[in-house]
C-alpha positions as CSV (number, residue, x, y, z in Angstrom):
1,X,40.9,157.8,75.4
2,X,38.2,157.7,72.9
3,X,34.8,158.9,73.4
4,X,32.1,156.2,74.7
5,X,29.2,157.8,72.9
6,X,28.0,159.4,69.8
7,X,29.7,163.1,70.0
8,X,29.9,165.8,67.6
9,X,33.0,167.8,66.8
10,X,34.6,170.8,68.9
11,X,39.5,174.9,69.9
12,X,41.3,175.8,71.3
13,X,42.0,179.2,70.2
14,X,45.6,178.5,71.0
15,X,44.5,176.8,74.1
16,X,44.3,180.5,75.2
17,X,40.5,180.4,76.5
18,X,41.2,177.2,78.6
19,X,42.1,179.5,81.6
20,X,38.9,181.4,81.1
21,X,36.2,178.9,81.4
22,X,35.7,179.0,85.0
23,X,34.7,183.0,84.4
24,X,32.1,182.4,81.8
25,X,28.6,183.3,82.5
26,X,25.3,182.1,80.9
27,X,22.9,184.5,79.1
28,X,19.0,183.8,78.8
29,X,18.8,186.1,75.7
30,X,18.9,184.7,72.0
31,X,17.9,181.2,73.1
32,X,16.3,180.3,69.8
33,X,19.4,181.9,67.6
34,X,21.8,179.6,70.1
35,X,19.8,176.5,69.5
36,X,20.1,177.1,65.8
37,X,23.9,177.9,65.8
38,X,24.1,174.5,67.8
39,X,22.2,172.4,65.1
40,X,24.3,174.2,62.3
41,X,27.3,173.2,64.3
42,X,26.7,170.2,64.8
43,X,25.6,169.2,61.2
44,X,29.1,171.1,60.1
45,X,30.8,168.9,62.0
46,X,29.4,165.4,61.1
47,X,29.8,166.5,57.4
48,X,33.6,166.9,58.2
49,X,33.9,163.6,59.7
50,X,32.2,162.1,56.6
51,X,34.6,164.3,54.1
52,X,37.7,162.9,56.2
53,X,36.3,159.5,55.8
54,X,35.6,159.6,51.8
55,X,38.7,161.3,51.5
56,X,40.7,158.4,52.7
57,X,38.6,155.7,50.9
58,X,39.1,157.5,47.3
59,X,42.8,158.3,48.0
60,X,45.9,157.7,45.7
61,X,49.4,158.5,46.6
62,X,51.0,161.4,45.4
63,X,53.8,161.1,43.2
64,X,57.1,160.8,45.1
65,X,59.0,164.1,44.5
66,X,55.6,166.1,44.5
67,X,54.6,164.7,47.6
68,X,58.1,165.1,49.1
69,X,58.3,168.9,48.6
70,X,54.8,169.5,49.7
71,X,55.5,167.4,52.9
72,X,58.3,169.6,53.7
73,X,56.4,172.9,53.1
74,X,53.6,171.4,55.3
75,X,56.0,171.1,57.9
76,X,56.9,174.9,57.5
77,X,54.2,177.1,59.2
78,X,55.1,180.0,56.6
79,X,55.7,178.3,53.4
80,X,54.8,179.8,50.2
81,X,51.7,177.1,49.9
82,X,48.0,177.9,50.2
83,X,46.7,175.3,52.4
84,X,43.4,174.4,54.5
85,X,44.0,172.3,57.8
86,X,40.9,171.1,59.5
87,X,41.9,169.9,63.0
88,X,39.7,167.9,65.1
89,X,40.9,167.4,69.0
90,X,38.9,165.8,71.5
91,X,39.8,166.2,75.2
92,X,38.2,165.4,78.5
93,X,38.5,165.4,82.4
94,X,37.5,169.0,82.6
95,X,35.9,171.0,85.7
96,X,36.1,170.2,89.1
97,X,34.2,167.0,88.6
98,X,36.3,165.5,85.8
99,X,33.1,165.0,83.7
100,X,33.8,167.8,81.1
101,X,34.6,166.9,77.4
102,X,35.1,169.0,74.6
103,X,35.7,168.4,70.6
104,X,37.3,171.2,69.1
105,X,37.7,172.1,65.4
106,X,40.2,174.2,64.1
107,X,39.9,175.6,60.8
108,X,43.0,177.1,59.8
109,X,43.3,178.4,56.3
110,X,47.0,179.4,55.3
111,X,47.3,182.0,52.8
112,X,50.7,183.4,51.5
113,X,50.7,186.6,49.6
114,X,53.9,187.9,47.5
115,X,54.7,191.5,48.8
116,X,57.8,192.1,46.5
117,X,60.8,190.0,45.3
118,X,62.3,189.5,48.6
119,X,59.1,189.2,51.1
120,X,55.9,187.5,51.5
121,X,53.1,188.1,53.8
122,X,51.7,184.7,55.5
123,X,48.0,185.1,57.0
124,X,47.1,182.5,59.2
125,X,43.8,181.9,60.7
126,X,42.5,179.7,63.5
127,X,38.7,179.9,63.5
128,X,37.5,177.1,66.5
129,X,34.2,175.1,66.2
130,X,33.5,174.0,69.8
131,X,31.3,171.1,71.1
132,X,31.5,170.7,75.0
133,X,29.5,169.1,77.5
134,X,29.4,169.3,81.3
135,X,31.5,172.5,81.2
136,X,32.2,174.4,83.4
137,X,29.5,172.6,85.4
138,X,27.7,169.1,85.1
139,X,24.7,169.6,82.8
140,X,26.0,172.7,81.0
141,X,26.4,172.1,77.1
142,X,27.2,174.1,74.6
143,X,28.1,174.5,70.9
144,X,29.2,177.2,68.5
145,X,32.0,179.3,67.3
146,X,35.2,180.3,69.4
147,X,37.3,183.2,69.4
148,X,39.3,183.6,66.2
149,X,43.2,184.0,66.2
150,X,44.5,185.8,63.3
151,X,48.4,185.9,62.8
152,X,50.3,187.9,60.1
153,X,53.6,186.9,59.3
154,X,56.4,188.9,57.1
155,X,58.8,186.5,56.1
156,X,61.8,187.0,53.6
157,X,61.3,184.6,50.6
158,X,65.2,183.5,51.1
159,X,66.6,181.5,54.2
160,X,69.4,183.3,55.9
161,X,72.7,182.4,55.2
162,X,72.9,179.8,58.2
163,X,69.9,178.2,56.5
164,X,67.0,179.6,59.2
165,X,63.4,180.6,57.5
166,X,61.9,183.2,59.7
167,X,58.6,185.6,60.0
168,X,57.5,188.1,62.3
169,X,54.3,190.2,62.8
170,X,51.2,190.9,64.7
171,X,48.5,188.3,66.0
172,X,45.0,189.7,66.9
173,X,42.5,187.7,69.3
174,X,38.9,188.4,67.8
175,X,35.7,188.3,70.0
176,X,33.9,185.9,67.6
177,X,32.3,183.5,70.2
178,X,28.5,182.7,69.8
179,X,28.2,181.9,73.4
180,X,29.5,183.4,76.6
181,X,31.1,179.9,77.7
182,X,33.0,179.4,74.3
183,X,35.1,182.5,74.4
184,X,36.6,185.3,76.6
185,X,34.3,188.4,75.3
186,X,37.6,190.2,74.9
187,X,39.5,191.7,72.0
188,X,43.3,191.5,72.0
189,X,46.4,191.9,70.3
190,X,50.3,191.4,70.2
191,X,53.6,190.3,68.5
192,X,54.3,186.7,67.0
193,X,57.2,185.1,65.5
194,X,58.7,181.8,64.1
195,X,61.8,180.4,63.1
196,X,62.5,176.9,61.8
197,X,65.6,175.2,59.8
198,X,64.9,172.3,57.4
199,X,67.6,170.1,56.7
200,X,67.2,166.9,54.7
201,X,64.0,165.2,56.2
202,X,64.1,166.9,59.2
203,X,62.4,170.1,60.1
204,X,62.8,172.0,63.6
205,X,61.8,175.3,64.8
206,X,59.5,177.1,67.2
207,X,56.5,179.8,66.9
208,X,55.8,182.0,69.6
209,X,53.0,184.7,70.6
210,X,52.0,186.8,73.2
211,X,48.3,188.3,73.1
212,X,47.1,191.0,75.7
213,X,43.2,192.3,75.7
214,X,42.6,196.0,75.2
215,X,38.6,195.8,75.2
216,X,35.8,193.8,75.7
217,X,33.5,193.0,78.5
218,X,34.7,194.9,81.6
219,X,33.2,192.0,83.8
220,X,35.5,189.3,82.4
221,X,38.9,188.6,83.2
222,X,41.4,190.4,81.2
223,X,43.7,188.2,78.7
224,X,47.7,188.0,79.0
225,X,48.5,184.9,77.5
226,X,51.9,183.7,76.0
227,X,51.7,180.7,73.5
228,X,54.9,179.0,72.9
229,X,55.1,175.9,70.3
230,X,58.4,174.1,69.7
231,X,58.2,171.4,66.7
232,X,60.2,169.0,65.2
233,X,58.9,166.7,62.3
234,X,60.3,164.2,60.0
235,X,59.4,162.9,56.6
236,X,60.1,159.3,55.7
237,X,60.8,157.7,52.1
238,X,57.3,156.9,52.0
239,X,56.2,160.7,52.5
240,X,55.0,159.8,55.7
241,X,55.5,162.6,58.2
242,X,56.0,162.2,61.9
243,X,55.8,165.3,64.0
244,X,56.1,166.0,67.7
245,X,55.1,169.4,69.4
246,X,53.8,170.9,72.4
247,X,51.4,173.8,72.3
248,X,51.8,175.5,75.6
249,X,50.2,178.4,77.0
250,X,50.8,180.4,79.9
251,X,48.1,182.5,81.7
252,X,50.0,185.5,83.3
253,X,47.0,186.4,85.3
254,X,46.3,183.1,86.9
255,X,50.0,181.8,86.7
256,X,49.1,178.7,84.8
257,X,50.7,176.5,82.4
258,X,48.5,174.5,79.8
259,X,50.9,172.0,78.0
260,X,49.4,169.3,75.5
261,X,52.3,167.3,73.8
262,X,51.3,166.0,70.5
263,X,52.5,163.1,68.6
264,X,51.3,163.1,65.0
265,X,51.3,160.9,61.9
266,X,50.0,162.1,58.4
267,X,50.4,160.7,55.0
268,X,49.9,162.8,51.7
269,X,47.5,161.4,49.3
270,X,45.5,162.3,46.1
271,X,41.9,162.0,45.0
272,X,41.5,163.0,41.4
273,X,43.1,166.5,41.1
274,X,43.1,167.4,44.6
275,X,46.1,167.0,46.8
276,X,45.7,166.4,50.6
277,X,47.1,165.2,53.9
278,X,45.3,163.0,56.5
279,X,46.8,162.5,59.9
280,X,46.0,161.0,63.2
281,X,47.9,161.5,66.7
282,X,47.6,161.2,70.3
283,X,48.2,164.4,72.7
284,X,48.7,164.3,76.4
285,X,48.2,166.9,78.8
286,X,51.8,167.4,80.7
287,X,50.2,170.1,82.8
288,X,46.8,172.0,82.6
289,X,45.2,174.6,84.9
290,X,43.1,172.9,88.0
291,X,39.8,172.5,85.8
292,X,41.5,171.9,82.5
293,X,41.9,168.9,80.5
294,X,43.8,166.0,81.9
295,X,45.5,162.5,80.8
296,X,45.0,161.6,76.9
297,X,43.3,163.2,73.9
298,X,42.9,162.4,70.5
299,X,44.0,164.5,67.1
300,X,42.5,164.1,63.5
301,X,43.4,166.4,60.6
302,X,42.4,167.0,57.0
303,X,44.5,169.3,55.0
304,X,43.7,170.3,51.6
305,X,46.8,171.4,49.4
306,X,46.4,174.2,46.5
307,X,50.2,174.1,44.8
308,X,50.4,177.5,42.6
309,X,51.1,175.2,39.6
310,X,48.1,172.8,40.1
């Protein structure tokens, strides 16, 4: 369901802060600074939209062999490939009134580092930029940064004898939100792991993490949240990637699930020397907290790729 009027872009921090929205409280301090953050955020988001439009307009297809290899690497969350996905999500029907809506832009740089001949370290960051309206109550509109999720995977360079690719390490939940309504005001940490297999054009696997808070505002609800992301993707002969996943999170404190199901189509393109992938998809909320998102949503994504030999 598309927005009915002009909006600016909005994370989701793995959907883990959805369950905490009702506990967010407003603050009267720093009003001028927050208004400035909102202006900067809105300008930034509009620039992102312009970049996506211009990129599509000037793009050409990448040569077949190169596109096939890069498409497979993008389907692998811990591939040895530097990339910068910028993902925009639109969701609505938040709050008791059902009037809440949110644009969420996740800036998600992926940086692999060679540890030695056998192991890589993969850094995956999710920095959310949020614009939400009528949340948690009608008339309350906020824009700014949300809380950051930082994952570090230690991954063998070679698959197992059965062909499985895997990685594991710590995940950190960082209190970076610019407004009480946009974050949990907590610091957290826990374990994360991913395992996948690539057979021909198919990639399938799952990513999981568990975050528990250990510091932050004592008046806010503690975090104990599990994130589970099973995924399946297929790369066609035209190097179009079709993917299906869920980004499910479970709030152990409230005993509530958030389960958006995403169907996504993406194409590898090239503008000048820059290789990138653009995609669009629909998301359906199979389950959500009482005041969480509902019904259908929209996902747009632009991913810049930086192959080592380019």
